[in-house]
DOGUNU-594494 format. One record per atom (N, C-alpha, C): x, y, z; chain. Coordinates in steps of 0.05 Angstrom, whole numbers, plus 5000, padded with zeros to 4 digits. Last residue first. Layout:
BEGIN
SITE  c1  c2  c3  chain
SITE  X  Y  Z  A
...
END
This chain:
BEGIN
SITE  c1  c2  c3  chain
SITE  3993  4771  4476  A
SITE  3964  4773  4473  A
SITE  3955  4797  4459  A
SITE  4048  4771  4487  A
SITE  4038  4755  4464  A
SITE  4008  4759  4458  A
SITE  4087  4824  4499  A
SITE  4061  4813  4507  A
SITE  4049  4797  4484  A
SITE  4153  4827  4518  A
SITE  4134  4824  4495  A
SITE  4109  4811  4506  A
SITE  4203  4866  4544  A
SITE  4179  4849  4550  A
SITE  4160  4850  4527  A
SITE  4244  4900  4536  A
SITE  4246  4874  4522  A
SITE  4222  4856  4528  A
SITE  4232  4944  4568  A
SITE  4235  4948  4539  A
SITE  4234  4921  4524  A
SITE  4231  4924  4619  A
SITE  4207  4936  4608  A
SITE  4209  4938  4578  A
SITE  4284  4908  4626  A
SITE  4263  4887  4626  A
SITE  4237  4898  4615  A
SITE  4310  4957  4625  A
SITE  4315  4937  4604  A
SITE  4294  4916  4603  A
SITE  4291  4980  4671  A
SITE  4284  4993  4646  A
SITE  4289  4974  4623  A
SITE  4313  4945  4709  A
SITE  4284  4949  4707  A
SITE  4276  4961  4681  A
SITE  4367  4951  4699  A
SITE  4355  4925  4696  A
SITE  4325  4927  4693  A
SITE  4373  5005  4713  A
SITE  4378  4996  4685  A
SITE  4365  4970  4680  A
SITE  4361  5003  4767  A
SITE  4344  5019  4750  A
SITE  4348  5011  4721  A
SITE  4403  4971  4785  A
SITE  4376  4962  4788  A
SITE  4357  4977  4770  A
SITE  4447  5005  4774  A
SITE  4445  4979  4761  A
SITE  4417  4968  4762  A
SITE  4437  5048  4808  A
SITE  4437  5052  4779  A
SITE  4434  5026  4764  A
SITE  4442  5023  4858  A
SITE  4416  5034  4850  A
SITE  4415  5038  4820  A
SITE  4496  5008  4856  A
SITE  4476  4988  4858  A
SITE  4448  4998  4849  A
SITE  4521  5059  4853  A
SITE  4524  5040  4831  A
SITE  4503  5018  4832  A
SITE  4505  5080  4903  A
SITE  4496  5093  4878  A
SITE  4499  5074  4854  A
SITE  4533  5045  4937  A
SITE  4504  5046  4937  A
SITE  4493  5059  4912  A
SITE  4585  5059  4925  A
SITE  4576  5032  4919  A
SITE  4546  5031  4918  A
SITE  4585  5111  4944  A
SITE  4589  5107  4915  A
SITE  4580  5079  4907  A
SITE  4578  5101  4998  A
SITE  4557  5116  4984  A
SITE  4560  5113  4954  A
SITE  4624  5072  5012  A
SITE  4598  5059  5013  A
SITE  4576  5074  4998  A
SITE  4664  5115  4999  A
SITE  4664  5088  4986  A
SITE  4636  5075  4988  A
SITE  4658  5158  5033  A
SITE  4651  5161  5004  A
SITE  4648  5134  4991  A
SITE  4676  5144  5083  A
SITE  4648  5149  5080  A
SITE  4640  5151  5050  A
SITE  4731  5138  5076  A
SITE  4716  5115  5086  A
SITE  4686  5119  5081  A
SITE  4749  5172  5014  A
SITE  4749  5169  5043  A
SITE  4732  5145  5051  A
SITE  4789  5158  4957  A
SITE  4764  5163  4970  A
SITE  4766  5158  5000  A
SITE  4841  5194  4924  A
SITE  4833  5171  4940  A
SITE  4807  5178  4954  A
SITE  4834  5218  4857  A
SITE  4840  5222  4885  A
SITE  4830  5198  4901  A
SITE  4863  5220  4793  A
SITE  4845  5206  4812  A
SITE  4853  5212  4840  A
SITE  4900  5239  4758  A
SITE  4878  5256  4765  A
SITE  4860  5244  4786  A
SITE  4936  5196  4750  A
SITE  4945  5221  4763  A
SITE  4922  5238  4773  A
SITE  4920  5128  4767  A
SITE  4919  5151  4749  A
SITE  4925  5177  4764  A
SITE  4964  5080  4791  A
SITE  4944  5099  4799  A
SITE  4944  5122  4779  A
SITE  5010  5056  4766  A
SITE  4983  5043  4765  A
SITE  4961  5063  4771  A
SITE  5054  5086  4779  A
SITE  5046  5084  4751  A
SITE  5018  5073  4748  A
SITE  5058  5078  4833  A
SITE  5052  5105  4824  A
SITE  5044  5105  4794  A
SITE  5073  5025  4836  A
SITE  5047  5033  4846  A
SITE  5039  5061  4836  A
SITE  5124  5028  4815  A
SITE  5104  5013  4801  A
SITE  5076  5021  4810  A
SITE  5150  5058  4855  A
SITE  5146  5070  4828  A
SITE  5126  5055  4812  A
SITE  5148  5020  4896  A
SITE  5134  5045  4899  A
SITE  5130  5059  4873  A
SITE  5180  4979  4876  A
SITE  5152  4974  4881  A
SITE  5136  5000  4883  A
SITE  5230  5006  4874  A
SITE  5218  4995  4849  A
SITE  5188  4991  4853  A
SITE  5238  5015  4928  A
SITE  5236  5038  4910  A
SITE  5223  5029  4884  A
SITE  5242  4964  4948  A
SITE  5219  4981  4957  A
SITE  5216  5005  4938  A
SITE  5289  4947  4923  A
SITE  5264  4933  4918  A
SITE  5240  4950  4926  A
SITE  5326  4982  4947  A
SITE  5322  4983  4918  A
SITE  5295  4970  4911  A
SITE  5323  4963  5001  A
SITE  5317  4991  4994  A
SITE  5310  4994  4964  A
SITE  5341  4911  4995  A
SITE  5314  4916  5005  A
SITE  5305  4944  4998  A
SITE  5394  4920  4978  A
SITE  5375  4908  4959  A
SITE  5346  4911  4969  A
SITE  5413  4944  5026  A
SITE  5413  4959  5001  A
SITE  5394  4947  4981  A
SITE  5408  4902  5063  A
SITE  5393  4927  5067  A
SITE  5391  4944  5041  A
SITE  5444  4865  5040  A
SITE  5415  4858  5044  A
SITE  5398  4883  5046  A
SITE  5492  4893  5042  A
SITE  5481  4886  5016  A
SITE  5451  4878  5018  A
SITE  5498  4897  5098  A
SITE  5495  4921  5082  A
SITE  5483  4915  5054  A
SITE  5503  4843  5112  A
SITE  5481  4859  5123  A
SITE  5476  4884  5106  A
SITE  5549  4828  5085  A
SITE  5524  4815  5078  A
SITE  5500  4831  5088  A
SITE  5585  4861  5113  A
SITE  5581  4865  5084  A
SITE  5555  4852  5075  A
SITE  5581  4840  5164  A
SITE  5572  4867  5160  A
SITE  5568  4873  5130  A
SITE  5606  4791  5154  A
SITE  5577  4791  5163  A
SITE  5566  4819  5159  A
SITE  5657  4808  5144  A
SITE  5642  4795  5123  A
SITE  5612  4794  5129  A
SITE  5674  4830  5194  A
SITE  5669  4848  5171  A
SITE  5654  4834  5148  A
SITE  5670  4822  5255  A
SITE  5660  4805  5234  A
SITE  5653  4822  5209  A
SITE  5693  4863  5286  A
SITE  5702  4835  5290  A
SITE  5693  4817  5268  A
SITE  5667  4909  5267  A
SITE  5697  4908  5269  A
SITE  5707  4879  5271  A
SITE  5614  4897  5271  A
SITE  5625  4900  5244  A
SITE  5656  4900  5245  A
SITE  5609  4897  5327  A
SITE  5605  4872  5313  A
SITE  5617  4874  5284  A
SITE  5617  4952  5335  A
SITE  5636  4933  5347  A
SITE  5633  4906  5333  A
SITE  5573  4973  5308  A
SITE  5600  4980  5300  A
SITE  5620  4960  5310  A
SITE  5530  4951  5338  A
SITE  5533  4944  5309  A
SITE  5562  4950  5299  A
SITE  5539  4976  5387  A
SITE  5540  4946  5386  A
SITE  5544  4937  5357  A
SITE  5529  5028  5373  A
SITE  5556  5021  5382  A
SITE  5559  4990  5380  A
SITE  5474  5025  5362  A
SITE  5493  5033  5341  A
SITE  5521  5024  5348  A
SITE  5455  5012  5413  A
SITE  5451  4993  5390  A
SITE  5470  5000  5367  A
SITE  5470  5057  5442  A
SITE  5482  5031  5449  A
SITE  5478  5011  5426  A
SITE  5437  5095  5418  A
SITE  5466  5097  5415  A
SITE  5480  5071  5422  A
SITE  5386  5077  5433  A
SITE  5393  5081  5405  A
SITE  5423  5081  5401  A
SITE  5388  5080  5489  A
SITE  5386  5054  5476  A
SITE  5393  5056  5446  A
SITE  5385  5131  5510  A
SITE  5412  5119  5505  A
SITE  5411  5092  5490  A
SITE  5330  5138  5516  A
SITE  5346  5155  5497  A
SITE  5373  5143  5490  A
SITE  5319  5100  5554  A
SITE  5305  5098  5528  A
SITE  5320  5116  5507  A
SITE  5350  5118  5597  A
SITE  5356  5092  5585  A
SITE  5343  5090  5557  A
SITE  5325  5167  5609  A
SITE  5353  5166  5600  A
SITE  5360  5140  5586  A
SITE  5276  5149  5625  A
SITE  5277  5166  5601  A
SITE  5306  5166  5590  A
SITE  5289  5122  5671  A
SITE  5278  5108  5649  A
SITE  5280  5124  5623  A
END
C-alpha cells in the first residue's frame, strides 16, 4: 500500500504527459487556466496585504472575546456618564 501511494504521484504525472502528447490544444488550455489562476491568487494576496496595517498583529481566539467585552463595558460606562450629565431635574 505504501508503494502504491508513493507511485500514484508519478503515474498521475505520466498520465498528464501522455494526454498532452495526444491532445496538445487541451494541454495549452490547461496551462493557460493554471497560469491565470496563479496570477489571480497573487493579485488577491497583495490586495490583502495592503488592507492589513503593518503594525497590527492578529489576535488569538482568547483575546477577541476579552477585547469585545472591554468595548462593551466601556460603552456602558460612557452611556451612564452621559445620561448623568444630561439629566435635568425640573424641580
